[in-house]
C-alpha positions in Angstrom: 26.6 100.0 -62.1 23.3 98.2 -62.3 22.0 97.6 -65.8 18.6 99.1 -66.6 16.0 96.6 -67.7 12.6 97.4 -69.0 11.2 94.1 -67.6 12.6 91.4 -65.4 14.8 89.0 -67.2 13.0 85.9 -65.9 9.8 87.0 -67.7 11.4 86.6 -71.1 9.8 88.1 -74.2 6.1 87.9 -73.0 5.9 91.5 -71.6 7.4 92.9 -74.9 4.9 90.8 -76.9 2.0 92.3 -75.0 3.3 95.8 -75.9 2.6 95.2 -79.6 -0.9 96.8 -79.5 0.4 99.6 -77.3 2.9 100.6 -80.0 0.2 100.2 -82.6 -2.1 102.5 -80.6 0.6 105.2 -80.6 0.1 105.5 -84.4 -3.3 107.1 -83.7 -1.4 110.2 -82.5 0.2 110.7 -85.9 -1.3 113.8 -87.4 -2.9 115.0 -84.2 -2.0 118.4 -82.8 -2.5 120.4 -79.6 -4.2 118.8 -76.7 -5.4 115.9 -78.8 -1.7 114.9 -79.2 -0.1 115.9 -75.9 -2.8 114.7 -73.5 -3.1 111.2 -75.1 0.7 111.0 -75.2 1.0 111.8 -71.5 -1.7 109.3 -70.6 0.0 106.7 -72.8 3.2 107.2 -70.9 1.4 106.8 -67.6 -0.3 103.6 -68.9 3.1 102.2 -69.9 4.5 102.8 -66.4 1.4 101.1 -64.9 1.9 98.1 -67.2 5.6 97.9 -66.3 4.8 98.2 -62.6 3.0 94.8 -62.5 6.3 93.0 -63.4 8.5 94.8 -61.0 6.0 95.3 -58.1 3.3 92.6 -58.4 1.8 93.8 -55.1 0.6 97.0 -56.9 -1.1 95.1 -59.7 -4.6 95.9 -58.6 -4.1 99.6 -58.1 -2.2 99.8 -61.4 -5.1 98.1 -63.2 -7.6 100.5 -61.8 -5.5 103.6 -62.6 -5.0 102.2 -66.2 -8.7 101.6 -66.6 -9.6 105.2 -65.5 -7.0 106.7 -67.9 -8.2 104.5 -70.8 -11.8 105.5 -70.1 -10.7 109.2 -70.3 -9.1 108.6 -73.7 -12.2 106.7 -74.9 -14.8 109.3 -73.9 -12.8 112.5 -74.5 -10.4 111.7 -77.3 -11.1 108.6 -79.5 -12.9 105.2 -79.1 -9.9 103.6 -80.9 -8.2 103.6 -77.5 -10.8 101.0 -76.2 -8.5 98.0 -76.8 -6.0 99.4 -74.2 -8.5 98.1 -71.6 -7.1 94.6 -72.5 -4.0 95.6 -70.5 -6.1 96.1 -67.5 -7.7 92.6 -68.1 -4.2 91.2 -68.4 -3.2 92.8 -65.1 -6.2 91.2 -63.3 -4.9 87.7 -64.1 -2.0 88.4 -61.6 -4.4 89.5 -58.8 -4.7 86.7 -56.2 -7.5 88.1 -54.2 -10.9 87.0 -55.6 -12.6 90.1 -54.2 -10.1 92.4 -55.9 -10.2 90.4 -59.1 -14.0 90.7 -59.5 -13.9 94.4 -58.4 -11.4 95.1 -61.2 -13.5 93.0 -63.6 -16.6 95.1 -62.8 -14.7 98.4 -63.1 -13.3 97.5 -66.5 -16.6 96.4 -67.9 -18.3 99.4 -66.3 -16.6 101.4 -69.1 -18.5 99.4 -71.6 -21.7 99.9 -69.7 -21.3 103.6 -69.6 -20.6 103.6 -73.3 -23.8 101.7 -73.9 -25.8 104.2 -71.8 -24.4 107.2 -73.6 -25.2 105.6 -76.9 -28.8 104.8 -75.8 -29.4 108.4 -74.6 -27.8 109.9 -77.7 -24.9 111.4 -75.8 -22.3 109.7 -78.1 -22.5 107.6 -81.2 -20.1 104.7 -80.9 -18.9 102.4 -83.7 -19.8 99.1 -82.0 -18.7 96.9 -84.9 -15.1 97.9 -84.3 -15.0 97.5 -80.5 -17.4 94.5 -80.1 -14.5 91.9 -80.2 -12.8 93.8 -77.4 -16.0 93.9 -75.4 -16.5 90.1 -75.7 -12.9 89.6 -74.7 -13.2 91.8 -71.6 -16.5 90.2 -70.6 -15.9 86.5 -71.2 -12.1 85.9 -70.9 -11.6 86.9 -67.3 -14.6 84.9 -66.1 -13.6 81.8 -68.0 -10.1 82.1 -66.8 -11.2 82.4 -63.1 -13.5 79.4 -63.5 -10.7 77.4 -65.1 -8.3 78.4 -62.3 -10.9 77.2 -59.7 -11.2 73.8 -61.4 -7.5 73.6 -61.7 -7.0 74.2 -58.0 -9.6 71.5 -57.3 -7.8 69.1 -59.7 -4.5 69.8 -57.8 -6.2 69.2 -54.5 -7.6 65.8 -55.8 -4.1 64.9 -57.1 -2.5 65.7 -53.8 -5.1 63.6 -52.0 -4.6 60.7 -54.3 -0.8 61.0 -53.8 -1.3 60.9 -50.0 -3.6 57.9 -50.3 -1.1 56.1 -52.6 1.7 56.8 -50.1 -0.4 55.4 -47.2 -1.2 52.3 -49.2 2.5 51.8 -50.0 3.4 52.2 -46.3 0.7 49.7 -45.4 2.0 47.2 -47.9 5.5 47.6 -46.6 4.4 47.2 -43.0 2.5 44.0 -43.8 5.5 42.7 -45.7 7.7 43.4 -42.8 5.3 41.6 -40.5 5.3 38.6 -42.9 9.1 38.5 -43.0 9.2 38.7 -39.2 6.8 35.7 -38.9 8.8 33.8 -41.5 12.0 34.5 -39.5 10.3 33.4 -36.2 9.0 30.2 -37.8 12.1 29.3 -39.6 14.5 29.9 -36.7 12.2 28.2 -34.3 11.7 25.1 -36.4 15.4 24.8 -37.3 16.6 25.3 -33.7 14.1 22.7 -32.6 15.4 20.2 -35.2 19.0 21.0 -34.2 18.2 20.5 -30.6 16.6 17.1 -31.3 19.5 16.0 -33.5 22.0 17.1 -30.8 20.3 14.9 -28.2 20.4 12.0 -30.7 24.0 12.6 -31.5 24.9 12.5 -27.8 23.1 9.2 -27.3 24.7 7.6 -30.4 28.2 9.0 -29.8 29.4 5.7 -28.2 26.8 3.3 -29.5 26.8 4.1 -33.3 29.5 6.5 -34.2 28.6 6.6 -37.9 25.0 7.5 -37.1 26.3 10.2 -34.7 28.5 11.7 -37.3 25.6 11.7 -39.8 23.5 13.6 -37.2 26.3 16.1 -36.7 26.6 16.6 -40.4 22.9 17.2 -40.5 23.2 19.8 -37.7 26.0 21.5 -39.6 23.9 21.6 -42.8 20.9 22.9 -40.9 23.0 25.6 -39.4 24.3 26.7 -42.8 20.8 26.6 -44.2 19.5 28.7 -41.3 22.3 31.2 -41.7 21.6 31.6 -45.4 17.8 32.0 -44.8 18.5 34.6 -42.1 20.8 36.6 -44.4 18.1 36.6 -47.1 15.5 37.7 -44.5 17.7 40.5 -43.1 18.4 41.6 -46.7 14.6 41.9 -47.3 14.2 43.8 -44.1 16.9 46.2 -45.1 15.2 46.7 -48.4 11.9 47.7 -46.9 13.6 49.8 -44.2 15.5 51.6 -46.9 12.2 52.2 -48.9 10.5 53.6 -45.9 13.5 55.9 -45.2 13.4 57.2 -48.8 9.6 57.8 -48.6 10.1 59.7 -45.3 12.9 61.8 -46.9 
């Protein structure tokens, strides 16, 4: 049987931490009776499910945020302004919304609640205690906008970093290519020069074989030494080529 979880395990304690004010808000219902108890309680239950929904079904985050905003607005205008801070849950939901159009639409809807409160206060429909809710108003107005701007700059910063990484990779490949070309030229020059020397000494050895045997043996020793030296240099060059070929393979992988 599948174990019931309030929130996904990978999200850790963060969802529960955000519920702290939700539980605190429930204290407002203590001492209330009748519709002032049952209606807010029912709305609070729906708000909880909207909040839980964003963790299990992120694709419904925008619609959940809008529903939550409407429900909180009802509590504010018809029950008690102390429920105002529940709008912060809608703000929190908007952070998950990827679409800029949906994000700013949700932002306007959430702050429209504050706008309506202001109008009702101006026209004497309702007398609000602004000192209590002003911190929440500032949070709902400023925080999402700042976060969105920060997110935009962060994406630009990531793009610049990716571009720099690509440029660095191209420079490294260019350096490796030039180094391979240099090694190839060294190989060509070394082999060509050594083979020419061996060829000359071979001709000299043939001519001196019967005339000056000691000199001929010396030339043959020189040829042997040159061959060994050439073999050693070729091994070193091949080793260097393998190193750069291996580096390119690792980069490509």
